[in-house]
N, C-alpha and C positions, 0 to 999 in steps of 0.2 A: 818229362820235367814241368814241376809247378810255374807257373807264372812268375816275375821276380817285379821287384818296385822299381828299381830304372830294368827298362831293356837293356838286354848285348848290345846291340847297335847302337846305343847311347853313350857308352862309355868308351872316351879313349884308349888309345893304345899308351902303353909307357915311352915315355921319349919326350925330346924335344926337337924344336926347329929354330932358324933365325928369321926374324922378318925385320923389314928393312920400312923405316918411317921418316918422312924428308929426309931420306938417303942415308942416315945411321945403322947400323944394324943393332936390336936387339933380340936378347936372346928368350924365346918364349919355350915353358916347360908346361908339361899336362900334370895334374897334381890333384888331390882328391879331398873333401871334408865328409866328414859320414855327420847323419841326423838325422837318422833312422829312431824311429819311437812308437811306439803301442800305446793305444787310447781306448778307453770303454765309452760307450753308447751309455751306459747310465741310465736314468728315467726313460731316453729316448728306444730301447733296446727294445720293446715290444713292437714298439713301429718299423723298425728293422727288420726285425724277424717276421714280421707278418708279411713285409717285402718279397722277401728273401725266400720261405719258405711256404707262404699261404698264397702269395701274389694277391692280396687281400691289401686295402689303405686305411688304416686308422684315425680316429681323432677322438680328444678328449669333450664329453657333455658335462657341463656343471649338472649337479645334481638340484640345483637353486635355480637358475636362469636358464638352463637350455641351451646356454650356445655350446654351438659344436667346432671347436679349435684345431686344425691339420695342419701342421703335424701336432700330436699332442705334446707340446713342449710344456705343459703346465698338469701337476696331476691336483693342485684346487685351485679353483676360479678367483683371479685378483680382483672380479669385480663382484663378488658376493662374500665378503667376507674371508675369502678362501674355504667356501664351500668346498667339497670334495669332488672329483671328477671320476665318469666313467669311462673305459675305451668303446668306441661305438665304429664300428665299420660304415664306411661313409663309398657314394658312389664311386664309380671312376671315367663320369665323364662330367663334364662343366665347360664354362666359358672362361674367357681370358679376360679379365679386368682391366688393363689397357693394353693397348699396343708394346711389343715386345721388342727391343732391338736383337739385332743379328751380328756373332760375332764373326768374322773372318779370321784376325789373330788374336792366336792363344799362346800362353805358357807351353811350356813341356809338356806338362800332367795332363792336356786338354786337347792336344792336337791332332790327336787322334778322331777328334769329335768334331772337329771345326767344318763347314760351317755350322752353326746352331744358334738356334732364338732363344733368348731365357725370358721365362714369362711366367707371370703369378694368376692360376688356375684355381677358381671358385667350385669346388664340385657337390655335383646334387649332393645333397643331407648335410654340407659344411655350411659355417658361418664366417670362416678364416680360408682368403686363400694359401695354395702352395704353390712354389717355387719351381720350377720343373725346366727341363730342354725341350725345346721343340723342333720337328723333323715333318720335312714335305717326302709321301712317296713319290711326287712326280717331277722328278729330278734336282737341281742344284736347289738352294734356300734361297731365297734373294725375298728381300724388302718386299713388302704388301700380300704376302700369303697371310702372315697373322694379324690380327687389329685385334681391336679395342674390341669383346664381344664373339668372337670366331667361337663356335661350338671346339671340344677336342676331347679325346679319348684319350684315356691311360694306356701306355702299351708295357710290356715286362719284358727285362733281356732275358734271351737265355740265358747266358750264364749268369746268375745275380750271387752279390756278397755283401746284399747287407747294408748297402748305402743305397744314397738318393739317387746315385747314376743306375740304378736297378731299374730305372721308371724312367720313359719320356712322353711326349704328348705326338701326336700326329691330328690333323683336322680330321671331324668326323664324317665329311661328307667326302674322302678321302674311300671310304670305309663302305663294304656291304652293311644291311640292316643289320645283317647275322653278328656280323664281327662287331657293332656299334653297342651288341646288347650284350655279346658275350664278357662274361667276368674273366682275368688272368689273361687278356689278349697278349699273344706275345709276338717280338717280331719277327720270330720265324714265318708266321700265318700270314705276315702282308706282303704286298706285290711289291717290290721292290724295282723290278725292271718294268714298271709300265709308265713311263715319265712323259709328258704333255710337252711334244715338240712346238717350240712356237713356228708358225709358217713365217714362208721365205716369199719377197716378190718374185713376180714372174719374173723370169729370165730374159734381158735384153743384151741386145749384142754389145754394148758397151761393158754390161756387166760380165759379161764373158768373155771379153779383151782382157778387163779390169784381171780375171781369175788366174787367165794366162799368164802374164806379166808376174803378178802376185806369186803364184807358184814357183817361176822360176827362181825366183829370189827366196825363195821360201826352202828349196833344195838346195841353193846352193849357200844357206846360213846354216841350214841344219850338218851341212860338210863339215862346215866350219867351226859349231860347235861341238860335233863328234871327235873334232880333230885336237881338241882342246884340253889339256891333260884336266884341270880342275872342275871344266863343265862337265866330263865324263865322272867323274865321281857325284856329281850332284845326281845320276842317274842310275850309280851303280845298285846292280842289284834288283832296277828295275825291268818291268815288262809289259808293255801295256800295248796293245793296238787300237788306234781310234781312229773313227769315221768322221770328216770336218765335211761339214754340210753349207756351201756358201749358194749364195744366189747364182752366180756366175758356174758354177762345178761344185765338182767332189772330191777331197784330197783322203789320202790316207797317211797318218802317221805313226809310226814305228819305235817304240822304245825300246831297246832290247839291251841292259844290260851295259850303258855306257855309249851306245850307240845309237844316235837320232836319224831316222829317213823321211823323207815324206816325198809322195809321190800322186800324181795323177790319180783317181782313178775310186772302185768303191770296193766294200769287203763284206762278207759274211761276216756274221757276230763278232764285231767287236766287244772290245771290252767295253766301252762307253761310245757316245756321239757327243760331238759339240756341233753347236748351230752355230753360225753367226754369218750377219747378210752380207759383211763388208771383210773378203780375206784378208785385208790391208792390217786388221786388228791385231789377227795372231802374227801377222808379219811385224807390225809395229815391238809389239810383246816383247820376242822372242828375238828383237833389235835390240830390247832395253832403250826402247823409245817411246814405251807405254805399259800398260798391266794388263793382264789377265784375270786379275780378282778384280780390278775397278772396272773391268770389260763386264764382270758379272753381275758388278754390284748394280750398275749402269742397266743392265739388259740387253746391251750389244752381244753378250757370248754367254751361249748356254749350256751346261754340259745335264746329260741324259740322268747320272747318279754323282748324288750328294757325296758320298765316301768316297768320290775321286778326284773332289779339292786338291786329297795329296799330289796326286798327279800336277794339277795346276803350280803347286807349291814348287815340285822340283822343276818344272818346266822356266818358273821364273827365277828361281834361284841359279839355273843354268843359263841364260840373258846375264843377268848380274855378274855372272863368275867372270863370262869375256869380255862384259863392258868393262870391268874394272882393272883385266889385264891388256885392255886396249889403252888404259886409260896410264895405266904404270909406263 
């Protein structure tokens, strides 16, 4: 079945419920409003068709001044009394013209893409910068990986629809020389499994004792979260095995369709790895005294796969659900 604009899991069921605010009952009803529309890419069509069909990036070069604009948003040069322009192919390697921000909290349209950087890259052969999303192949994206002047390479999605999100950029230094030179490099050709784990301090007796204490509290908290109906719904239909590495020892966190369990030890071939020097960071986040996202942004917590940020979201939602029920 073809993909839908609104994914089935995002469509609420027909029904209603009673919620209580300040002790008063209010009826909450699921409803819908349809706003679908079709649009043409117009004069942008050659640019997007080249992305989709040929894995090429086009610009518009003025016949008079030679300026190359990317994307080719004008057919006549506004600086040369509207002299005509010609479509030309530009390179797929360039430099960022500024340090990009990193987005962790996005609306539903971009929820599956976070975290991502949004930067402007001046591609070889272009005179204007192209706005693109930025990712790293070395684990979770954090501030500092991309800076003004970082050399990046354009990568094409495997499934392309003729949209600007058909492409993104990664740091050129994370690729092999052959990948940097190759035109039309696709995401499936990248090594997304080669995360660079941050080093942990040497284990001390104090760190081991701290680990043992936190592990017991985490195990108990996981049981409480798994017993809470709303928290269970937050990880319904989700399965992950996570290896958590700390200074004092390792944990295995298992998410299994509503159940969350934590146990001391290790596991082969986890879905992803967390590295956190102090396991108390994880305990505080699941107890809703802290935030996993904040820990990632401040380099206290590292995860090996950027796409697993969705799992981080789900864990934080569980913690929030339990905290709200306690408050009520």
